[in-house]
C-alpha positions as CSV (number, residue, x, y, z in Angstrom):
1,X,99.5,134.5,113.8
2,X,98.2,135.7,110.4
3,X,98.4,132.1,109.1
4,X,99.1,128.6,110.5
5,X,99.1,125.2,108.7
6,X,98.8,121.7,109.9
7,X,101.6,120.0,111.9
8,X,103.8,117.5,110.0
9,X,106.8,115.8,111.4
10,X,106.4,117.8,114.6
11,X,106.4,121.2,113.0
12,X,103.8,123.6,111.6
13,X,104.4,126.6,109.4
14,X,103.1,130.0,110.7
15,X,103.0,133.5,109.3
16,X,103.3,136.9,111.0
17,X,103.7,140.3,109.4
18,X,104.4,138.8,106.0
19,X,107.2,136.4,107.2
20,X,107.1,132.7,107.8
21,X,108.5,130.4,110.5
22,X,107.8,127.0,112.1
23,X,106.6,126.2,115.6
24,X,106.5,122.9,117.5
25,X,103.4,121.5,119.2
26,X,104.0,123.6,122.4
27,X,104.0,126.7,120.3
28,X,107.7,127.2,120.6
29,X,109.3,128.8,117.5
30,X,111.8,126.2,116.1
31,X,112.6,128.2,112.9
32,X,112.3,131.9,113.7
33,X,109.6,133.8,112.0
34,X,111.9,135.7,109.6
35,X,111.7,133.6,106.4
36,X,111.1,136.1,103.7
37,X,109.2,133.8,101.3
38,X,105.9,134.1,99.4
39,X,104.9,130.6,100.7
40,X,106.2,127.6,102.6
41,X,105.0,124.0,103.0
42,X,104.8,121.4,105.7
43,X,107.7,119.0,106.2
44,X,107.8,115.7,104.4
45,X,110.9,113.5,104.5
46,X,112.6,116.2,106.6
47,X,112.2,118.9,103.9
48,X,109.7,121.7,103.3
49,X,109.3,123.7,100.1
50,X,109.5,127.4,99.9
51,X,108.5,129.8,97.1
52,X,110.8,132.8,96.7
53,X,110.2,136.3,95.2
54,X,111.2,135.0,91.7
55,X,108.3,132.5,91.9
56,X,110.7,129.6,92.1
57,X,110.5,126.6,94.5
58,X,113.3,125.4,96.7
59,X,113.6,123.4,100.0
60,X,114.7,124.0,103.5
61,X,115.5,121.6,106.3
62,X,114.2,121.6,109.9
63,X,116.5,124.4,111.1
64,X,115.7,126.7,108.2
65,X,118.8,126.1,106.0
66,X,118.3,126.1,102.3
67,X,119.1,122.6,101.2
68,X,117.9,122.8,97.6
69,X,118.1,126.1,95.8
70,X,115.0,127.6,94.3
71,X,115.4,126.5,90.7
72,X,112.0,125.1,89.9
73,X,108.9,126.7,88.5
74,X,106.6,124.0,90.0
75,X,106.7,120.9,92.2
76,X,104.3,118.0,92.6
77,X,103.2,117.3,96.2
78,X,106.7,117.7,97.7
79,X,109.0,114.8,98.6
80,X,107.7,111.3,98.6
81,X,109.9,108.3,99.4
82,X,113.1,110.4,99.0
83,X,112.2,112.0,95.6
84,X,110.3,115.0,94.4
85,X,108.7,115.7,91.0
86,X,109.8,119.1,89.7
87,X,109.0,121.2,86.6
88,X,110.5,123.9,84.4
89,X,109.1,125.1,81.0
90,X,106.0,122.9,81.4
91,X,108.1,119.8,81.5
92,X,108.7,117.4,84.4
93,X,111.5,115.4,86.0
94,X,112.6,114.3,89.5
95,X,115.2,115.2,92.1
96,X,116.6,113.5,95.2
97,X,116.9,115.0,98.6
98,X,120.2,116.6,97.7
99,X,118.7,118.3,94.7
100,X,120.4,116.0,92.2
101,X,118.3,115.6,89.0
102,X,117.8,111.9,88.8
103,X,115.2,112.0,86.0
104,X,115.8,114.8,83.5
105,X,113.1,117.5,83.1
106,X,111.8,116.3,79.8
107,X,108.4,114.6,80.3
108,X,104.9,116.1,79.6
109,X,103.8,114.8,83.0
110,X,105.2,112.7,85.8
111,X,103.8,111.2,88.9
112,X,105.5,110.5,92.2
113,X,107.4,107.2,92.5
114,X,105.5,104.3,93.9
115,X,107.1,100.9,94.4
116,X,110.2,102.1,92.6
117,X,108.4,103.2,89.4
118,X,106.9,106.5,88.3
119,X,104.2,107.1,85.7
120,X,105.5,109.4,82.9
121,X,104.0,110.8,79.7
122,X,106.2,111.3,76.6
123,X,105.9,113.9,73.9
124,X,103.4,111.8,72.0
125,X,101.0,111.7,75.0
126,X,101.7,108.0,75.7
127,X,102.1,106.8,79.3
128,X,104.8,104.5,80.5
129,X,106.9,103.8,83.6
130,X,110.5,104.7,84.5
131,X,112.7,103.9,87.5
132,X,114.8,106.2,89.6
133,X,117.6,106.2,87.0
134,X,115.2,107.2,84.2
135,X,115.4,103.7,82.7
136,X,112.2,102.9,80.8
137,X,110.9,99.8,82.6
138,X,107.5,99.6,81.0
139,X,107.2,101.1,77.5
140,X,105.2,104.1,76.4
141,X,102.1,102.5,75.0
142,X,99.2,103.4,77.3
143,X,96.5,106.1,76.9
144,X,96.4,106.3,80.7
145,X,98.3,104.8,83.6
146,X,98.2,104.9,87.4
147,X,100.7,104.2,90.1
148,X,101.6,100.7,91.2
149,X,99.9,99.7,94.4
150,X,100.6,96.3,96.0
151,X,102.3,95.1,92.8
152,X,99.5,96.1,90.3
153,X,98.8,99.2,88.2
154,X,95.7,100.2,86.3
155,X,96.2,101.1,82.7
156,X,94.1,102.0,79.6
157,X,95.1,100.7,76.2
158,X,92.9,100.3,73.1
159,X,89.9,101.5,75.0
160,X,90.4,98.6,77.5
161,X,91.1,99.1,81.1
162,X,93.1,96.4,83.0
163,X,95.8,95.8,85.6
164,X,99.4,95.1,84.8
165,X,101.7,93.3,87.4
166,X,105.1,94.5,88.6
167,X,106.9,91.3,87.8
168,X,110.6,90.9,88.6
169,X,111.7,94.4,87.5
170,X,114.2,94.0,90.3
171,X,114.7,91.1,92.7
172,X,116.9,90.9,95.8
173,X,117.9,87.3,95.8
174,X,120.1,86.7,98.9
175,X,121.5,88.9,101.7
176,X,123.7,91.5,100.1
177,X,122.4,90.8,96.6
178,X,121.0,94.3,96.2
179,X,124.4,95.2,94.6
180,X,123.7,92.8,91.7
181,X,121.3,94.9,89.7
182,X,122.0,93.6,86.2
183,X,122.5,89.8,86.0
184,X,124.3,90.1,82.7
185,X,127.0,92.4,84.1
186,X,126.9,92.2,87.9
187,X,126.7,88.5,88.9
188,X,129.7,87.1,90.8
189,X,132.5,85.9,88.6
190,X,132.2,82.4,89.9
191,X,128.4,82.2,89.4
192,X,128.6,79.6,86.6
193,X,131.2,77.6,88.5
194,X,128.7,77.2,91.3
195,X,125.6,77.3,89.2
196,X,123.6,74.5,90.8
197,X,124.4,75.7,94.3
198,X,123.5,79.4,93.4
199,X,120.2,78.4,91.8
200,X,119.3,76.4,94.9
201,X,120.0,79.5,97.0
202,X,117.8,81.6,94.7
203,X,115.1,79.0,94.9
204,X,115.0,78.9,91.1
205,X,114.9,75.9,88.7
206,X,117.9,75.1,86.5
207,X,115.6,74.3,83.6
208,X,114.8,77.5,81.6
209,X,111.3,76.2,80.6
210,X,110.4,75.6,84.3
211,X,111.7,79.2,85.1
212,X,109.5,80.7,82.3
213,X,106.5,78.7,83.5
214,X,106.9,80.0,87.0
215,X,106.9,83.6,85.7
216,X,103.8,82.9,83.7
217,X,102.1,81.4,86.8
218,X,103.0,84.5,88.8
219,X,101.6,86.8,86.1
220,X,98.4,84.8,85.9
221,X,98.0,84.9,89.7
222,X,98.7,88.7,89.8
223,X,96.1,89.3,87.2
224,X,93.4,87.0,88.6
């Protein structure tokens, strides 16, 4: 081969006579070496990028089918946790594995999602965090921000560097409760009727002051 890259998810890209393909660890061609692309990547989350003759990025699956058309000028590290950061016109957004644009291409910069949130930079150069629906979870107010790792993220504000906790941006309370994403809109209709029983299942106090104090204690613990 003229070129070979590392194995990932059991396949490695190879190049011969200007065309690309993929082989398995026995050297057997899995995707025939006839892909007429300028470049290809290793597989991550079942997809690998390719760069076409128009200098646009798209993605193929493990049998060589184009899954996401080459519509992007740049990509950021390929897919991670089901999402990929993509760019056009020097702005960034995010797509899912079907190529759907889940975060519009509008940010000055965007990092890969980590623990459900992505670092983004707005037109004023301020850092904040959005979720996979482009909802602003943590406002744009930082001079610098890093990904969340184990519930904490390092940020820079007013020349001070510190950690912020990921506190209850989304909780799964009981089995099947992942469908209740906004308590104001999505709680069961009989929640108030069985309020005491429901709070006991959630392991939360009925008294609002106790609830707030528990949140404070969690934040103090996360920052300590």
